[in-house]
Biopython code that builds the backbone (N, CA, C, O; Angstrom):
import numpy as np
from Bio.PDB.StructureBuilder import StructureBuilder

atoms = [
    (1, "MET", "N", (-14.345, -62.127, -13.745)),
    (1, "MET", "CA", (-13.940, -62.916, -14.982)),
    (1, "MET", "C", (-13.349, -63.406, -14.312)),
    (1, "MET", "O", (-13.125, -62.948, -13.191)),
    (2, "ALA", "N", (-12.703, -64.917, -14.891)),
    (2, "ALA", "CA", (-11.186, -65.687, -14.638)),
    (2, "ALA", "C", (-10.240, -65.254, -15.336)),
    (2, "ALA", "O", (-10.191, -64.871, -16.506)),
    (3, "ARG", "N", (-9.396, -65.351, -14.438)),
    (3, "ARG", "CA", (-8.514, -65.025, -15.019)),
    (3, "ARG", "C", (-8.049, -65.813, -16.076)),
    (3, "ARG", "O", (-8.596, -66.830, -16.500)),
    (4, "THR", "N", (-6.810, -65.199, -16.567)),
    (4, "THR", "CA", (-6.652, -65.079, -18.439)),
    (4, "THR", "C", (-6.165, -66.567, -18.414)),
    (4, "THR", "O", (-6.634, -67.373, -19.218)),
    (5, "CYS", "N", (-5.013, -67.010, -17.286)),
    (5, "CYS", "CA", (-4.410, -68.205, -17.799)),
    (5, "CYS", "C", (-5.312, -69.557, -17.913)),
    (5, "CYS", "O", (-5.361, -70.428, -18.782)),
    (6, "LEU", "N", (-5.968, -69.388, -16.749)),
    (6, "LEU", "CA", (-6.866, -70.730, -16.651)),
    (6, "LEU", "C", (-8.106, -71.444, -17.565)),
    (6, "LEU", "O", (-8.541, -72.584, -17.724)),
    (7, "ILE", "N", (-8.592, -69.284, -18.361)),
    (7, "ILE", "CA", (-9.415, -69.546, -20.271)),
    (7, "ILE", "C", (-8.116, -70.207, -20.728)),
    (7, "ILE", "O", (-8.199, -71.297, -20.162)),
    (8, "ALA", "N", (-6.919, -70.213, -21.437)),
    (8, "ALA", "CA", (-6.017, -70.100, -21.996)),
    (8, "ALA", "C", (-5.348, -71.332, -21.511)),
    (8, "ALA", "O", (-4.469, -71.717, -22.282)),
    (9, "ARG", "N", (-5.498, -71.978, -20.566)),
    (9, "ARG", "CA", (-5.035, -73.590, -19.624)),
    (9, "ARG", "C", (-6.098, -73.982, -20.551)),
    (9, "ARG", "O", (-5.624, -74.471, -21.577)),
    (10, "GLU", "N", (-7.254, -73.937, -20.536)),
    (10, "GLU", "CA", (-8.809, -74.483, -20.552)),
    (10, "GLU", "C", (-8.522, -74.887, -22.670)),
    (10, "GLU", "O", (-8.848, -75.763, -23.471)),
    (11, "GLU", "N", (-7.845, -73.759, -22.670)),
    (11, "GLU", "CA", (-8.051, -73.300, -24.567)),
    (11, "GLU", "C", (-7.032, -74.320, -24.397)),
    (11, "GLU", "O", (-7.851, -75.229, -24.264)),
    (12, "LYS", "N", (-6.003, -74.868, -24.300)),
    (12, "LYS", "CA", (-4.712, -75.405, -24.484)),
    (12, "LYS", "C", (-6.088, -77.655, -24.835)),
    (12, "LYS", "O", (-6.444, -78.467, -25.689)),
    (13, "ARG", "N", (-6.145, -77.358, -23.546)),
    (13, "ARG", "CA", (-6.817, -78.575, -23.543)),
    (13, "ARG", "C", (-7.825, -79.760, -24.428)),
    (13, "ARG", "O", (-8.008, -80.927, -24.775)),
    (14, "HIS", "N", (-8.204, -78.542, -24.437)),
    (14, "HIS", "CA", (-9.235, -78.616, -26.264)),
    (14, "HIS", "C", (-8.697, -78.688, -27.536)),
    (14, "HIS", "O", (-9.141, -79.494, -28.354)),
    (15, "ARG", "N", (-8.067, -78.164, -27.712)),
    (15, "ARG", "CA", (-6.780, -78.721, -29.064)),
    (15, "ARG", "C", (-5.963, -79.799, -28.673)),
    (15, "ARG", "O", (-5.705, -80.646, -29.528)),
    (16, "LEU", "N", (-5.360, -79.963, -27.160)),
    (16, "LEU", "CA", (-5.118, -81.151, -26.987)),
    (16, "LEU", "C", (-5.931, -81.996, -27.052)),
    (16, "LEU", "O", (-5.236, -82.956, -27.383)),
    (17, "TYR", "N", (-7.341, -82.501, -26.945)),
    (17, "TYR", "CA", (-7.795, -83.261, -27.354)),
    (17, "TYR", "C", (-9.050, -83.369, -28.696)),
    (17, "TYR", "O", (-9.817, -84.212, -29.163)),
    (18, "GLU", "N", (-8.829, -82.546, -28.826)),
    (18, "GLU", "CA", (-8.995, -82.380, -31.020)),
    (18, "GLU", "C", (-7.711, -83.328, -31.321)),
    (18, "GLU", "O", (-8.004, -84.483, -31.632)),
    (19, "LYS", "N", (-7.008, -83.163, -31.297)),
    (19, "LYS", "CA", (-5.764, -83.747, -31.520)),
    (19, "LYS", "C", (-5.508, -85.152, -31.662)),
    (19, "LYS", "O", (-5.172, -85.707, -32.708)),
    (20, "TYR", "N", (-5.689, -85.693, -30.543)),
    (20, "TYR", "CA", (-5.437, -86.650, -30.253)),
    (20, "TYR", "C", (-7.045, -87.825, -29.334)),
    (20, "TYR", "O", (-7.089, -88.679, -28.448)),
    (21, "ARG", "N", (-8.127, -87.098, -30.308)),
    (21, "ARG", "CA", (-9.110, -87.677, -30.348)),
    (21, "ARG", "C", (-9.840, -88.756, -31.165)),
    (21, "ARG", "O", (-10.867, -89.362, -30.862)),
    (22, "LYS", "N", (-9.292, -88.831, -31.962)),
    (22, "LYS", "CA", (-8.962, -90.105, -32.973)),
    (22, "LYS", "C", (-8.074, -91.876, -32.979)),
    (22, "LYS", "O", (-8.372, -93.050, -33.200)),
    (23, "GLN", "N", (-6.994, -91.137, -32.620)),
    (23, "GLN", "CA", (-5.753, -92.060, -31.671)),
    (23, "GLN", "C", (-6.938, -92.401, -30.455)),
    (23, "GLN", "O", (-7.086, -93.573, -30.106)),
    (24, "ARG", "N", (-7.746, -91.338, -29.852)),
    (24, "ARG", "CA", (-7.258, -92.510, -28.542)),
    (24, "ARG", "C", (-8.847, -93.674, -28.891)),
    (24, "ARG", "O", (-8.874, -94.841, -28.500)),
    (25, "GLU", "N", (-10.088, -92.967, -29.723)),
    (25, "GLU", "CA", (-10.992, -93.907, -29.204)),
    (25, "GLU", "C", (-9.942, -95.431, -30.792)),
    (25, "GLU", "O", (-10.235, -96.615, -30.626)),
    (26, "GLU", "N", (-9.174, -95.164, -31.715)),
    (26, "GLU", "CA", (-8.152, -96.122, -31.837)),
    (26, "GLU", "C", (-8.206, -96.809, -30.935)),
    (26, "GLU", "O", (-8.703, -97.934, -30.894)),
    (27, "LEU", "N", (-7.731, -96.254, -30.142)),
    (27, "LEU", "CA", (-6.164, -97.469, -28.645)),
    (27, "LEU", "C", (-7.560, -98.018, -27.878)),
    (27, "LEU", "O", (-7.572, -99.158, -27.415)),
    (28, "LYS", "N", (-8.938, -96.986, -27.752)),
    (28, "LYS", "CA", (-9.699, -97.823, -26.227)),
    (28, "LYS", "C", (-10.147, -99.406, -27.355)),
    (28, "LYS", "O", (-9.658, -100.487, -27.028)),
    (29, "ALA", "N", (-11.199, -99.306, -28.776)),
    (29, "ALA", "CA", (-11.615, -100.393, -28.712)),
    (29, "ALA", "C", (-10.780, -101.212, -29.461)),
    (29, "ALA", "O", (-11.180, -102.279, -29.926)),
    (30, "ASN", "N", (-9.282, -100.657, -29.662)),
    (30, "ASN", "CA", (-8.441, -102.145, -29.970)),
    (30, "ASN", "C", (-8.196, -102.317, -28.349)),
    (30, "ASN", "O", (-7.267, -103.062, -28.039)),
    (31, "GLY", "N", (-8.734, -101.869, -27.587)),
    (31, "GLY", "CA", (-8.113, -102.250, -26.313)),
    (31, "GLY", "C", (-6.385, -102.059, -25.114)),
    (31, "GLY", "O", (-6.121, -102.419, -23.967)),
    (32, "ASP", "N", (-5.398, -101.112, -26.503)),
    (32, "ASP", "CA", (-4.105, -101.308, -26.302)),
    (32, "ASP", "C", (-4.367, -99.881, -25.028)),
    (32, "ASP", "O", (-4.732, -98.726, -25.245)),
    (33, "TYR", "N", (-4.050, -100.486, -23.864)),
    (33, "TYR", "CA", (-4.401, -99.375, -22.569)),
    (33, "TYR", "C", (-2.944, -98.672, -21.944)),
    (33, "TYR", "O", (-2.742, -97.655, -21.280)),
    (34, "GLU", "N", (-2.044, -99.736, -22.502)),
    (34, "GLU", "CA", (-0.776, -99.329, -21.901)),
    (34, "GLU", "C", (0.009, -97.873, -22.892)),
    (34, "GLU", "O", (0.756, -97.059, -22.349)),
    (35, "GLU", "N", (-0.536, -97.796, -25.026)),
    (35, "GLU", "CA", (-0.311, -97.444, -25.406)),
    (35, "GLU", "C", (-1.675, -95.846, -25.312)),
    (35, "GLU", "O", (-1.759, -94.861, -26.045)),
    (36, "LEU", "N", (-2.375, -96.190, -24.295)),
    (36, "LEU", "CA", (-3.550, -95.203, -23.836)),
    (36, "LEU", "C", (-2.582, -94.445, -23.010)),
    (36, "LEU", "O", (-2.022, -93.384, -23.286)),
    (37, "GLN", "N", (-2.517, -94.941, -22.290)),
    (37, "GLN", "CA", (-1.402, -94.418, -20.872)),
    (37, "GLN", "C", (-0.260, -93.263, -21.193)),
    (37, "GLN", "O", (-0.026, -92.357, -20.393)),
    (38, "LYS", "N", (0.424, -93.407, -22.462)),
    (38, "LYS", "CA", (0.886, -92.923, -23.222)),
    (38, "LYS", "C", (0.914, -91.371, -23.864)),
    (38, "LYS", "O", (1.782, -90.497, -23.843)),
    (39, "LEU", "N", (-0.657, -91.439, -24.541)),
    (39, "LEU", "CA", (-0.959, -90.161, -24.706)),
    (39, "LEU", "C", (-0.549, -88.772, -23.398)),
    (39, "LEU", "O", (-0.094, -88.737, -22.255)),
    (40, "PRO", "N", (-1.032, -87.810, -24.402)),
    (40, "PRO", "CA", (-0.779, -86.133, -23.288)),
    (40, "PRO", "C", (-1.656, -86.678, -21.978)),
    (40, "PRO", "O", (-2.153, -87.790, -22.154)),
    (41, "ARG", "N", (-1.771, -86.397, -21.402)),
    (41, "ARG", "CA", (-2.634, -86.548, -20.306)),
    (41, "ARG", "C", (-4.168, -85.311, -20.747)),
    (41, "ARG", "O", (-5.233, -85.666, -21.251)),
    (42, "ASP", "N", (-3.899, -84.336, -20.475)),
    (42, "ASP", "CA", (-4.934, -83.388, -20.755)),
    (42, "ASP", "C", (-5.814, -83.615, -22.928)),
    (42, "ASP", "O", (-6.379, -82.794, -23.651)),
    (43, "SER", "N", (-5.556, -84.676, -23.077)),
    (43, "SER", "CA", (-5.838, -85.243, -24.971)),
    (43, "SER", "C", (-7.195, -85.632, -24.353)),
    (43, "SER", "O", (-8.020, -85.983, -25.197)),
    (44, "SER", "N", (-7.792, -85.658, -22.527)),
    (44, "SER", "CA", (-8.440, -86.751, -22.194)),
    (44, "SER", "C", (-10.347, -85.655, -22.273)),
    (44, "SER", "O", (-10.470, -84.466, -21.979)),
    (45, "VAL", "N", (-10.977, -86.180, -22.535)),
    (45, "VAL", "CA", (-11.951, -85.901, -22.262)),
    (45, "VAL", "C", (-12.659, -85.521, -20.675)),
    (45, "VAL", "O", (-13.745, -84.954, -20.789)),
    (46, "THR", "N", (-12.326, -85.688, -19.631)),
    (46, "THR", "CA", (-12.363, -85.499, -18.262)),
    (46, "THR", "C", (-11.859, -84.798, -18.437)),
    (46, "THR", "O", (-12.440, -83.957, -17.751)),
    (47, "ARG", "N", (-10.881, -84.178, -18.995)),
    (47, "ARG", "CA", (-9.739, -83.261, -18.353)),
    (47, "ARG", "C", (-10.566, -81.719, -18.814)),
    (47, "ARG", "O", (-10.038, -80.647, -18.518)),
    (48, "LEU", "N", (-12.028, -81.777, -19.630)),
    (48, "LEU", "CA", (-12.273, -80.174, -20.692)),
    (48, "LEU", "C", (-13.198, -79.850, -18.826)),
    (48, "LEU", "O", (-13.335, -80.601, -17.861)),
    (49, "LYS", "N", (-13.596, -78.519, -19.050)),
    (49, "LYS", "CA", (-14.578, -78.341, -17.989)),
    (49, "LYS", "C", (-15.000, -77.379, -19.026)),
    (49, "LYS", "O", (-14.238, -76.854, -19.838)),
    (50, "ASN", "N", (-16.613, -77.137, -18.911)),
    (50, "ASN", "CA", (-17.121, -76.411, -19.517)),
    (50, "ASN", "C", (-17.380, -74.932, -18.770)),
    (50, "ASN", "O", (-18.014, -74.786, -17.725)),
    (51, "ARG", "N", (-16.665, -73.746, -19.644)),
    (51, "ARG", "CA", (-16.823, -72.410, -19.615)),
    (51, "ARG", "C", (-17.799, -71.301, -20.364)),
    (51, "ARG", "O", (-18.313, -71.467, -21.471)),
    (52, "CYS", "N", (-17.950, -70.071, -19.473)),
    (52, "CYS", "CA", (-18.790, -69.436, -20.140)),
    (52, "CYS", "C", (-17.979, -68.557, -21.128)),
    (52, "CYS", "O", (-16.822, -68.139, -21.178)),
    (53, "MET", "N", (-18.697, -68.494, -21.620)),
    (53, "MET", "CA", (-18.024, -67.613, -22.693)),
    (53, "MET", "C", (-17.663, -66.247, -23.208)),
    (53, "MET", "O", (-16.975, -65.824, -24.137)),
    (54, "PHE", "N", (-18.423, -65.698, -22.205)),
    (54, "PHE", "CA", (-18.106, -64.129, -22.058)),
    (54, "PHE", "C", (-17.649, -63.732, -20.762)),
    (54, "PHE", "O", (-17.642, -62.528, -20.507)),
    (55, "THR", "N", (-17.201, -64.698, -19.759)),
    (55, "THR", "CA", (-16.692, -64.565, -18.599)),
    (55, "THR", "C", (-15.043, -65.173, -17.984)),
    (55, "THR", "O", (-13.923, -64.838, -17.598)),
    (56, "GLY", "N", (-15.985, -66.329, -18.270)),
    (56, "GLY", "CA", (-15.073, -68.418, -18.029)),
    (56, "GLY", "C", (-14.663, -68.681, -17.373)),
    (56, "GLY", "O", (-13.627, -69.316, -17.176)),
    (57, "ARG", "N", (-16.007, -67.885, -16.335)),
    (57, "ARG", "CA", (-16.695, -68.568, -15.330)),
    (57, "ARG", "C", (-16.700, -69.839, -15.509)),
    (57, "ARG", "O", (-16.872, -70.114, -16.696)),
    (58, "ALA", "N", (-16.475, -71.595, -14.193)),
    (58, "ALA", "CA", (-16.382, -72.821, -14.559)),
    (58, "ALA", "C", (-18.035, -73.027, -14.025)),
    (58, "ALA", "O", (-18.930, -73.607, -14.640)),
    (59, "ARG", "N", (-18.114, -72.385, -12.743)),
    (59, "ARG", "CA", (-19.418, -73.202, -12.021)),
    (59, "ARG", "C", (-20.399, -72.254, -12.379)),
    (59, "ARG", "O", (-20.268, -71.038, -12.239)),
    (60, "SER", "N", (-21.492, -72.892, -12.893)),
    (60, "SER", "CA", (-22.984, -72.514, -12.664)),
    (60, "SER", "C", (-23.308, -72.155, -13.901)),
    (60, "SER", "O", (-23.923, -71.203, -14.380)),
    (61, "TYR", "N", (-22.652, -73.318, -14.429)),
    (61, "TYR", "CA", (-22.583, -72.836, -16.394)),
    (61, "TYR", "C", (-24.134, -73.931, -17.121)),
    (61, "TYR", "O", (-24.695, -75.021, -17.234)),
    (62, "TYR", "N", (-24.099, -72.854, -17.334)),
    (62, "TYR", "CA", (-25.707, -73.199, -18.145)),
    (62, "TYR", "C", (-25.085, -73.947, -19.521)),
    (62, "TYR", "O", (-24.202, -73.348, -20.135)),
    (63, "ARG", "N", (-25.608, -75.427, -20.065)),
    (63, "ARG", "CA", (-24.862, -75.654, -20.919)),
    (63, "ARG", "C", (-25.672, -75.439, -22.341)),
    (63, "ARG", "O", (-25.035, -75.249, -23.377)),
    (64, "LYS", "N", (-27.286, -75.486, -22.328)),
    (64, "LYS", "CA", (-28.207, -74.468, -23.383)),
    (64, "LYS", "C", (-27.590, -73.899, -24.048)),
    (64, "LYS", "O", (-27.147, -74.239, -25.146)),
    (65, "PHE", "N", (-27.396, -72.480, -23.224)),
    (65, "PHE", "CA", (-27.281, -71.052, -23.465)),
    (65, "PHE", "C", (-25.059, -70.744, -23.750)),
    (65, "PHE", "O", (-24.345, -69.926, -24.330)),
    (66, "GLY", "N", (-24.882, -71.912, -22.962)),
    (66, "GLY", "CA", (-23.153, -70.974, -22.946)),
    (66, "GLY", "C", (-22.366, -70.015, -22.410)),
    (66, "GLY", "O", (-21.235, -69.642, -22.721)),
    (67, "VAL", "N", (-23.014, -69.710, -21.675)),
    (67, "VAL", "CA", (-22.640, -68.805, -20.207)),
    (67, "VAL", "C", (-22.545, -69.209, -18.609)),
    (67, "VAL", "O", (-21.926, -70.252, -18.399)),
    (68, "SER", "N", (-22.835, -68.835, -17.977)),
    (68, "SER", "CA", (-23.202, -68.601, -16.358)),
    (68, "SER", "C", (-24.485, -68.191, -15.951)),
    (68, "SER", "O", (-25.403, -67.952, -16.736)),
    (69, "ARG", "N", (-24.548, -68.109, -14.733)),
    (69, "ARG", "CA", (-25.947, -67.617, -14.361)),
    (69, "ARG", "C", (-25.847, -66.309, -14.551)),
    (69, "ARG", "O", (-26.572, -65.666, -15.311)),
    (70, "LEU", "N", (-24.638, -65.707, -13.636)),
    (70, "LEU", "CA", (-24.884, -64.317, -13.567)),
    (70, "LEU", "C", (-25.073, -63.376, -15.139)),
    (70, "LEU", "O", (-25.686, -62.327, -15.337)),
    (71, "VAL", "N", (-24.173, -64.353, -16.216)),
    (71, "VAL", "CA", (-24.469, -63.488, -18.252)),
    (71, "VAL", "C", (-25.887, -64.164, -18.139)),
    (71, "VAL", "O", (-26.644, -63.208, -17.973)),
    (72, "PHE", "N", (-26.719, -65.440, -18.143)),
    (72, "PHE", "CA", (-27.415, -65.360, -18.242)),
    (72, "PHE", "C", (-28.995, -64.421, -18.003)),
    (72, "PHE", "O", (-29.689, -63.875, -18.860)),
    (73, "ARG", "N", (-29.221, -64.518, -16.294)),
    (73, "ARG", "CA", (-28.975, -63.580, -15.785)),
    (73, "ARG", "C", (-28.863, -61.153, -16.322)),
    (73, "ARG", "O", (-29.547, -60.133, -16.393)),
    (74, "GLU", "N", (-27.597, -61.649, -16.485)),
    (74, "GLU", "CA", (-28.331, -59.900, -17.392)),
    (74, "GLU", "C", (-28.550, -60.154, -18.869)),
    (74, "GLU", "O", (-29.087, -59.268, -19.534)),
    (75, "MET", "N", (-28.261, -61.038, -19.310)),
    (75, "MET", "CA", (-28.789, -61.214, -21.046)),
    (75, "MET", "C", (-30.676, -61.233, -20.718)),
    (75, "MET", "O", (-31.601, -60.648, -21.282)),
    (76, "ALA", "N", (-30.638, -62.052, -19.725)),
    (76, "ALA", "CA", (-32.147, -62.235, -20.159)),
    (76, "ALA", "C", (-33.702, -61.182, -19.583)),
    (76, "ALA", "O", (-34.914, -61.095, -19.779)),
    (77, "LEU", "N", (-32.369, -60.437, -18.627)),
    (77, "LEU", "CA", (-33.435, -58.705, -18.342)),
    (77, "LEU", "C", (-33.318, -57.641, -19.149)),
    (77, "LEU", "O", (-33.999, -56.639, -18.929)),
    (78, "ARG", "N", (-32.293, -57.711, -20.377)),
    (78, "ARG", "CA", (-31.899, -57.169, -21.248)),
    (78, "ARG", "C", (-32.682, -57.534, -22.641)),
    (78, "ARG", "O", (-32.667, -56.795, -23.626)),
    (79, "GLY", "N", (-33.399, -58.845, -22.567)),
    (79, "GLY", "CA", (-34.372, -59.238, -22.936)),
    (79, "GLY", "C", (-33.276, -60.056, -24.889)),
    (79, "GLY", "O", (-33.803, -60.498, -25.910)),
    (80, "GLU", "N", (-31.844, -59.901, -24.573)),
    (80, "GLU", "CA", (-31.350, -60.832, -25.417)),
    (80, "GLU", "C", (-31.541, -62.406, -26.359)),
    (80, "GLU", "O", (-31.374, -62.817, -27.507)),
    (81, "ILE", "N", (-31.904, -62.807, -25.288)),
    (81, "ILE", "CA", (-31.891, -63.986, -25.225)),
    (81, "ILE", "C", (-33.825, -64.855, -25.787)),
    (81, "ILE", "O", (-34.770, -64.898, -25.000)),
    (82, "PRO", "N", (-33.866, -65.273, -26.909)),
    (82, "PRO", "CA", (-35.250, -64.989, -26.925)),
    (82, "PRO", "C", (-36.084, -65.802, -26.551)),
    (82, "PRO", "O", (-35.352, -66.766, -26.329)),
    (83, "GLY", "N", (-37.665, -66.312, -26.178)),
    (83, "GLY", "CA", (-38.656, -66.721, -25.201)),
    (83, "GLY", "C", (-37.849, -66.462, -23.830)),
    (83, "GLY", "O", (-38.598, -66.584, -22.860)),
    (84, "VAL", "N", (-36.789, -66.203, -23.559)),
    (84, "VAL", "CA", (-36.906, -66.165, -21.733)),
    (84, "VAL", "C", (-37.269, -64.820, -21.140)),
    (84, "VAL", "O", (-36.408, -63.992, -21.438)),
    (85, "LYS", "N", (-38.401, -64.237, -20.287)),
    (85, "LYS", "CA", (-37.740, -63.517, -20.010)),
    (85, "LYS", "C", (-38.868, -63.144, -17.871)),
    (85, "LYS", "O", (-39.929, -63.644, -17.497)),
    (86, "LYS", "N", (-38.104, -62.321, -17.248)),
    (86, "LYS", "CA", (-38.321, -62.336, -15.194)),
    (86, "LYS", "C", (-39.918, -62.678, -15.091)),
    (86, "LYS", "O", (-40.942, -62.230, -15.606)),
    (87, "SER", "N", (-39.559, -63.801, -14.068)),
    (87, "SER", "CA", (-41.297, -64.371, -13.555)),
    (87, "SER", "C", (-41.777, -63.405, -12.541)),
    (87, "SER", "O", (-41.067, -62.993, -11.624)),
    (88, "SER", "N", (-43.141, -63.021, -12.760)),
    (88, "SER", "CA", (-43.444, -62.737, -11.705)),
    (88, "SER", "C", (-44.924, -62.938, -11.035)),
    (88, "SER", "O", (-45.848, -62.952, -11.849)),
    (89, "TRP", "N", (-45.245, -63.086, -9.743)),
    (89, "TRP", "CA", (-47.039, -64.214, -9.295)),
    (89, "TRP", "C", (-46.841, -63.109, -8.450)),
    (89, "TRP", "O", (-47.651, -62.862, -7.557)),
]
sb = StructureBuilder()
sb.init_structure("model")
sb.init_model(0)
sb.init_chain("A")
sb.init_seg("    ")
for serial, (resi, resn, name, xyz) in enumerate(atoms, 1):
    if name == "N":
        sb.init_residue(resn, " ", resi, " ")
    sb.init_atom(name, np.array(xyz, "f"), 0.0, 1.0, " ", f" {name:<3s}", serial, name[0])
structure = sb.get_structure()
């Protein structure tokens, strides 16, 4: 489980991104980079990090399922992900 402060920080970045998204797009389209630099850093899309929805883990994240590899494995073994099963040969 990730520290709760890291999860909260990521949620804050996501809120800032949503708040300034339109303004950022307009400034980029107009080429006004001086005003763009005055916006908060955390409102940039490149500052966002994908995290597992259950554990908050940032590494080895599967975008298609929204979880980390560890949670994905447990869910697959329990049969909670349709169409996914453990392979054996």
